[in-house]
C-alpha positions in Angstrom: 163.5 128.0 172.4 161.5 125.5 170.4 158.1 126.5 169.1 154.9 124.7 170.2 154.4 123.1 166.8 157.9 121.7 166.8 157.6 120.3 170.3 154.8 118.0 169.4 157.1 115.9 167.2 160.0 115.6 169.6 160.9 113.0 172.2 160.2 114.2 175.8 162.6 113.9 178.6 161.3 112.5 181.9 160.1 115.2 184.2 162.5 114.1 186.9 165.3 111.6 187.6 165.0 111.1 191.3 162.2 110.3 193.8 162.3 110.5 197.5 161.0 108.0 200.0 161.5 109.8 203.3 165.2 110.6 203.4 166.0 107.9 200.8 166.6 109.1 197.3 165.7 106.7 194.5 167.7 107.7 191.4 166.7 106.4 188.0 170.4 106.4 186.9 171.3 104.1 189.7 168.3 101.8 189.1 169.2 101.5 185.5 172.8 100.5 186.3 171.6 98.0 188.8 169.0 96.5 186.4 171.8 96.2 183.7 174.1 94.4 186.1 171.4 91.9 187.1 170.5 91.2 183.5 174.2 90.7 182.6 174.7 88.3 185.5 171.6 86.2 184.9 172.1 86.0 181.1 175.9 85.5 181.4 175.4 82.6 183.8 173.0 80.9 181.5 175.5 81.3 178.6 178.3 80.0 180.8 176.3 76.9 181.7 175.4 76.3 178.0 179.1 76.4 177.1 179.9 73.7 179.7 180.6 75.7 182.9 179.0 75.4 186.3 175.9 77.3 187.4 176.5 80.2 189.7 180.1 80.9 188.4 179.2 84.2 186.9 177.6 85.5 190.1 180.7 84.4 192.1 183.0 86.3 189.8 180.7 89.3 189.6 181.4 89.8 193.3 184.8 90.8 192.2 184.2 92.3 188.8 181.3 94.6 189.6 182.9 96.6 192.4 186.1 96.9 190.4 184.1 98.0 187.4 182.2 100.7 189.2 185.4 102.0 190.7 187.2 101.9 187.4 184.3 103.6 185.6 184.3 106.5 188.1 188.0 106.9 188.1 188.1 107.1 184.3 185.3 109.7 184.3 187.0 111.8 186.9 190.4 111.6 185.2 189.1 112.6 181.8 187.0 115.4 183.3 189.2 116.5 186.1 188.7 120.3 185.7 185.1 119.8 186.8 186.3 118.4 190.2 189.7 119.9 190.7 189.7 123.0 188.5 188.6 126.5 189.4 185.3 126.4 191.2 185.4 122.6 191.4 184.8 120.6 194.5 187.0 117.5 194.9 184.4 115.8 197.2 182.0 115.7 194.2 184.3 113.2 192.6 183.0 110.6 195.1 179.4 111.3 194.4 178.9 108.5 191.9 175.1 108.7 192.4 175.1 112.0 190.5 176.2 110.2 187.3 179.5 109.9 185.6 180.9 106.5 184.7 183.4 105.9 182.0 182.9 102.6 180.2 186.6 102.2 179.4 187.5 102.4 183.0 184.7 100.1 184.0 185.7 97.4 181.4 189.4 97.7 182.2 189.2 97.5 186.0 186.2 95.2 185.8 188.4 92.8 183.8 191.0 92.9 186.6 188.2 91.9 189.1 187.1 89.2 186.7 190.7 87.9 186.4 190.9 87.7 190.2 187.6 85.8 190.3 188.5 83.5 187.5 191.9 82.7 189.0 190.3 81.8 192.3 187.9 79.5 190.5 190.5 78.1 188.2 188.8 78.9 185.0 190.1 80.7 181.8 189.3 84.4 181.7 189.0 84.6 177.9 186.2 81.9 177.9 184.5 83.7 180.7 184.6 87.0 178.7 183.0 85.3 175.7 180.1 84.0 177.9 179.3 87.4 179.4 180.0 89.7 176.4 176.4 89.9 175.1 175.2 90.5 178.6 177.7 93.3 179.2 176.7 95.3 176.1 173.0 94.7 176.9 173.7 96.1 180.4 175.3 99.1 178.8 172.2 99.7 176.7 170.0 99.5 179.8 172.4 101.9 181.6 172.0 104.5 178.9 168.4 105.0 179.9 169.8 106.5 183.1 171.3 109.3 180.9 167.8 110.0 179.6 166.5 110.5 183.2 169.5 112.7 184.0 169.1 114.8 180.8 172.8 114.3 180.0 175.2 113.0 177.3 173.2 114.5 174.5 174.3 116.1 171.2 173.9 119.4 169.4 170.7 121.2 168.8 168.6 119.7 166.0 165.2 119.9 164.2 164.9 116.2 163.3 161.6 114.6 164.5 163.4 112.4 167.0 165.1 115.3 168.7 165.1 115.2 172.5 163.5 118.0 174.6 165.7 119.2 177.4 163.5 120.6 180.2 164.2 123.3 182.7 164.1 121.6 186.2 163.7 123.4 189.5 163.8 122.3 193.1 161.2 123.1 195.8 162.7 126.6 196.3 162.4 127.4 192.6 166.1 127.3 191.9 167.4 125.6 188.7 168.4 122.1 189.6 168.9 119.9 186.5 169.8 116.7 188.4 167.5 116.7 191.4 164.8 119.1 190.3 161.4 118.6 188.6 160.5 119.9 185.2 158.5 123.1 185.0 157.5 122.4 181.4 159.9 124.9 179.9 161.8 123.4 177.0 165.3 124.8 177.0 166.5 123.2 173.8 165.9 120.2 171.4 169.0 118.1 170.8 170.3 114.9 169.3 169.6 112.1 171.8 173.1 110.6 171.4 172.6 108.3 174.4 169.7 106.8 172.5 171.8 106.3 169.4 174.3 104.4 171.5 171.5 102.4 173.1 170.3 101.3 169.7 173.8 100.6 168.5 174.5 98.5 171.6 171.3 96.4 170.9 172.5 95.8 167.4 175.9 94.6 168.8 174.0 92.2 171.1 172.2 90.7 168.1 175.5 90.5 166.2 177.3 88.7 169.0 174.5 86.1 169.5 174.3 85.3 165.8 178.1 85.1 165.3 178.5 82.9 168.4 175.8 80.5 167.4 176.9 80.2 163.8 180.7 80.1 164.2 181.2 78.8 167.7 184.1 81.1 168.5 185.9 81.2 171.8 189.2 82.0 173.5 188.2 85.6 174.0 187.4 86.3 170.4 183.7 87.0 171.0 184.6 89.5 173.8 187.0 91.1 171.4 184.3 91.4 168.8 182.1 93.1 171.4 184.8 95.6 172.2 185.5 96.3 168.5 181.8 96.7 167.7 181.2 99.0 170.6 184.2 101.1 169.8 183.1 101.6 166.2 179.8 103.0 167.3 181.2 105.0 170.2 183.7 106.8 167.9 181.1 108.4 165.7 178.5 108.9 168.4 181.0 110.7 170.5 181.7 113.2 167.7 178.0 114.2 167.9 178.0 115.1 171.5 178.1 118.7 172.7 178.8 118.3 176.4 182.1 119.4 177.9 185.0 116.9 177.3 188.8 116.8 177.4 190.5 116.6 174.1 193.7 115.0 172.7 195.1 116.4 169.5 191.8 118.2 169.0 189.8 115.0 169.3 187.4 114.2 172.2 189.3 111.8 174.5 186.6 109.1 174.3 186.8 109.1 170.5 190.6 108.9 170.8 190.4 106.0 173.2 187.8 104.2 171.0 190.1 104.3 168.0 193.0 102.8 170.0 190.9 100.1 171.8 189.3 99.2 168.5 192.6 98.5 166.9 193.7 96.4 169.8 190.4 94.4 169.8 190.6 93.7 166.1 194.2 92.5 166.4 193.3 90.2 169.2 190.3 88.8 167.2 192.6 88.0 164.3 195.5 86.6 166.2 193.7 84.6 169.0 193.2 80.9 168.9 190.4 79.8 166.7 187.6 77.5 167.7 186.1 77.1 171.2 187.4 75.7 174.4 186.7 72.1 175.5 183.8 72.2 178.1 186.1 70.4 180.5 188.3 73.5 180.6 185.4 75.5 182.0 185.1 73.4 185.1 186.6 74.9 188.3 190.1 73.8 189.1 190.9 75.5 192.4 193.8 74.6 194.6 191.4 72.8 196.9 190.5 70.4 194.1 194.1 69.3 193.8 194.6 68.2 197.4 196.0 64.6 197.4 193.6 62.0 198.6 194.6 58.4 199.5 193.0 55.7 197.4 189.8 54.3 198.9 190.8 50.7 198.5 194.1 51.0 200.4 194.9 48.6 203.2 196.6 49.2 206.6 199.6 47.2 205.5 200.0 48.7 202.1 203.0 51.0 202.3 202.2 52.6 198.9 199.0 54.2 200.3 200.4 55.3 203.7 199.7 58.8 204.7 203.3 59.4 205.6 206.7 58.3 204.3 210.1 58.3 205.8 212.9 60.0 204.0 216.5 58.9 204.7 215.5 57.8 208.2 214.3 61.3 209.2 210.9 62.0 210.9 207.8 61.2 208.8 207.0 63.7 206.1 203.3 64.5 205.8 202.0 64.1 202.3 199.6 66.7 200.9 199.4 70.1 199.3 202.3 72.5 199.7 201.1 75.7 201.4 
């Protein structure tokens, strides 16, 4: 238990992370995630237009990428912490309760990329270029999302006495029972810990600045800016993960997220080095859907001009209709 003189120097946690409007629960964690998504879409679309793309493209693709990303993030969290849900005393139904927190960034990025690929394919635009446009917005969204961990009093590190240590409060519900997630603080400080989520938030903001500066100065493209985002995030996540004290699965004695960070970092660096240099021609960012390729007869054709006829006869057979193959 921290002393009263120590507490004055520490960062307080919010007294609660959920508010009720009738039967509706407004969770700070969910609001932070939503705010991050909105910021990423708005900023990403502006960057896409600045690079030569069409306005509204990012929102159209987000319709695919965001749901895929949320599902992927939850799947990764459940898979890497499966004993909590499927082990002794666990409740498998809790795996579906995404509002209680628990999204793995690697699953969100991986499956979100699949959704983005589907959206880009439907629009006829290159996925790597799209990734470069939205990369700064994604990492900024991650920073905003980390505030949700602050409200939930989760993802913190070991106990500490540093001045920026975070107070973890005891929270109770209306009946007086301990309820860390849905309860309200009773003022009792249980421990003071390293705010590792805050370290990651600050690191993410530094990566945002790095991406913007590099992009403006070197005009990189073909997915290399997205690779730089991934590599930069992995570098920070690796050491921050080692400071966390919450339960986690391990591989070869290393927290699974640190293990994953090292592998993904190596892949991102390799892509950054080997990918095509320079930036795409703005014309490549314009939509090229199948509908845009439907054959249209020339406007100056005349009724007697066989070259512009809508049909042609092949070896005396019935007329063959010209147009797109289905």
